[in-house]
C-alpha positions as a printed NumPy array, in Angstrom:
array([[ -76.925,  124.645, -107.016],
       [ -73.949,  125.96 , -108.987],
       [ -70.913,  123.776, -109.537],
       [ -67.564,  125.033, -108.467],
       [ -65.134,  125.065, -111.363],
       [ -62.393,  122.41 , -111.094],
       [ -59.704,  125.052, -111.436],
       [ -60.933,  126.892, -108.391],
       [ -60.878,  123.728, -106.315],
       [ -57.293,  122.866, -107.457],
       [ -56.16 ,  126.35 , -106.703],
       [ -57.626,  126.211, -103.215],
       [ -55.921,  122.868, -102.515],
       [ -52.596,  124.195, -103.709],
       [ -52.915,  127.31 , -101.693],
       [ -53.692,  125.397,  -98.527],
       [ -50.841,  122.968,  -99.153],
       [ -48.355,  125.783,  -99.729],
       [ -49.406,  127.553,  -96.487],
       [ -49.02 ,  124.288,  -94.517],
       [ -45.618,  123.482,  -96.079],
       [ -44.442,  126.975,  -95.506],
       [ -45.357,  126.72 ,  -91.843],
       [ -43.395,  123.419,  -91.544],
       [ -40.262,  124.847,  -93.178],
       [ -40.162,  128.095,  -91.237],
       [ -37.384,  128.062,  -88.724],
       [ -37.958,  129.294,  -85.287],
       [ -36.584,  132.788,  -84.602],
       [ -32.991,  132.908,  -83.395],
       [ -32.671,  133.9  ,  -79.808],
       [ -30.194,  136.532,  -78.813],
       [ -27.04 ,  135.374,  -77.047],
       [ -26.781,  136.636,  -73.465],
       [ -24.107,  139.332,  -72.886],
       [ -20.739,  137.881,  -71.901],
       [ -21.857,  134.295,  -72.558],
       [ -20.919,  131.514,  -75.043],
       [ -23.304,  129.476,  -77.132],
       [ -23.208,  125.832,  -78.081],
       [ -25.371,  124.549,  -80.883],
       [ -26.053,  120.794,  -81.332],
       [ -25.747,  119.165,  -84.733],
       [ -26.242,  115.658,  -86.123],
       [ -27.468,  113.91 ,  -89.26 ],
       [ -31.064,  114.643,  -90.377],
       [ -32.089,  111.03 ,  -89.695],
       [ -30.719,  111.171,  -86.065],
       [ -31.741,  113.032,  -82.964],
       [ -29.494,  114.9  ,  -80.553],
       [ -30.414,  116.612,  -77.233],
       [ -28.654,  118.186,  -74.349],
       [ -28.198,  115.927,  -71.31 ],
       [ -25.781,  117.242,  -68.772],
       [ -23.879,  120.473,  -68.25 ],
       [ -21.053,  120.184,  -65.764],
       [ -22.694,  117.036,  -64.229],
       [ -26.082,  118.755,  -63.805],
       [ -29.084,  117.425,  -65.734],
       [ -30.261,  119.878,  -68.481],
       [ -33.906,  120.885,  -68.603],
       [ -34.605,  121.159,  -72.309],
       [ -33.217,  120.007,  -75.649],
       [ -30.384,  122.496,  -75.894],
       [ -27.876,  124.062,  -73.579],
       [ -28.393,  127.471,  -72.112],
       [ -25.734,  129.988,  -72.865],
       [ -22.512,  129.236,  -70.963],
       [ -20.175,  131.385,  -68.848],
       [ -16.711,  131.681,  -70.214],
       [ -14.21 ,  129.104,  -69.019],
       [ -14.158,  125.353,  -68.562],
       [ -17.307,  123.167,  -69.156],
       [ -18.159,  119.558,  -69.534],
       [ -21.141,  118.924,  -71.956],
       [ -23.011,  115.68 ,  -72.463],
       [ -25.617,  114.943,  -75.109],
       [ -27.956,  112.087,  -75.933],
       [ -27.505,  110.824,  -79.57 ],
       [ -30.386,  108.623,  -80.91 ],
       [ -29.951,  106.832,  -84.145],
       [ -31.56 ,  104.001,  -86.016],
       [ -29.841,  100.673,  -86.632],
       [ -31.085,   98.609,  -89.538],
       [ -32.791,   95.442,  -88.282],
       [ -30.508,   93.084,  -90.118],
       [ -27.497,   94.435,  -88.139],
       [ -29.007,   94.179,  -84.689],
       [ -29.288,   91.015,  -82.588],
       [ -32.571,   92.027,  -80.999],
       [ -35.771,   92.288,  -82.951],
       [ -36.874,   90.535,  -86.064],
       [ -34.815,   90.659,  -89.192],
       [ -35.536,   93.804,  -91.101],
       [ -37.062,   95.604,  -88.106],
       [ -35.089,   98.709,  -87.273],
       [ -33.905,   99.346,  -83.72 ],
       [ -32.964,  102.608,  -82.058],
       [ -29.737,  103.084,  -80.209],
       [ -28.825,  105.855,  -77.808],
       [ -25.37 ,  106.943,  -76.889],
       [ -24.338,  109.418,  -74.216],
       [ -21.517,  111.482,  -75.651],
       [ -19.442,  114.056,  -73.69 ],
       [ -16.848,  116.676,  -74.375],
       [ -14.75 ,  118.792,  -71.969],
       [ -13.405,  122.113,  -73.167],
       [ -11.418,  124.673,  -71.123],
       [ -11.54 ,  127.842,  -73.353],
       [ -15.159,  128.832,  -73.908],
       [ -15.023,  132.573,  -74.523],
       [ -17.532,  135.322,  -74.108],
       [ -19.367,  135.889,  -77.402],
       [ -18.048,  132.603,  -78.786],
       [ -20.273,  130.355,  -80.831],
       [ -19.495,  126.578,  -80.811],
       [ -21.016,  123.46 ,  -82.363],
       [ -21.119,  120.085,  -80.676],
       [ -21.477,  117.681,  -83.563],
       [ -22.275,  113.969,  -83.196],
       [ -22.697,  111.248,  -85.884],
       [ -23.15 ,  107.569,  -85.996],
       [ -20.186,  105.464,  -86.945],
       [ -21.12 ,  101.809,  -87.054],
       [ -22.859,  100.844,  -83.799],
       [ -21.506,  103.877,  -81.885],
       [ -21.424,  107.643,  -81.935],
       [ -18.463,  109.841,  -82.621],
       [ -18.398,  113.565,  -81.855],
       [ -16.32 ,  116.698,  -81.56 ],
       [ -16.513,  120.428,  -80.581],
       [ -15.907,  122.937,  -83.319],
       [ -15.423,  126.703,  -83.29 ],
       [ -17.572,  129.11 ,  -85.304],
       [ -15.079,  128.982,  -88.113],
       [ -15.182,  125.113,  -88.193],
       [ -11.928,  124.437,  -86.373],
       [ -11.963,  121.159,  -84.435],
       [ -11.392,  122.165,  -80.725],
       [ -11.901,  118.852,  -78.927],
       [ -12.907,  115.221,  -79.582],
       [ -15.887,  113.905,  -77.712],
       [ -15.911,  110.639,  -75.746],
       [ -18.683,  107.986,  -75.807],
       [ -19.747,  107.488,  -72.171],
       [ -22.23 ,  104.645,  -72.872],
       [ -24.475,  103.232,  -75.601],
       [ -27.487,  100.962,  -75.51 ],
       [ -30.951,  100.315,  -76.901],
       [ -33.142,  103.394,  -76.769],
       [ -36.434,  102.739,  -74.984]])
């Protein structure tokens, strides 16, 4: 039986790792915006999670909002973030706990072809958020509807 040179084995391992890492870092293709609609992207810190919750009081089926008709809409998101164990009353010291806040924003001027960002971040034990235009202008502050332990 012939031994495989060590360089060949290492090259194979590196090639396999680069293919796997490349697959992980490839973003999904951007979907086209529906004609005459507005689009809202969700954004939060890398360590947190954000997902669409309600659009105009109706539950959203999915992690993001569908494209919106122009006009007035009320958007709500779920914002999940980790609280260090030493700052939370529940759980053992040092054991992290997850919080979930429902955050909402109402905006009256969604325009056809407009792209917006609903951004939410953790501040202390709560979330803060706002709606921004495509050029980064703050359009509306979000309101925390409720917060509690994520289960």
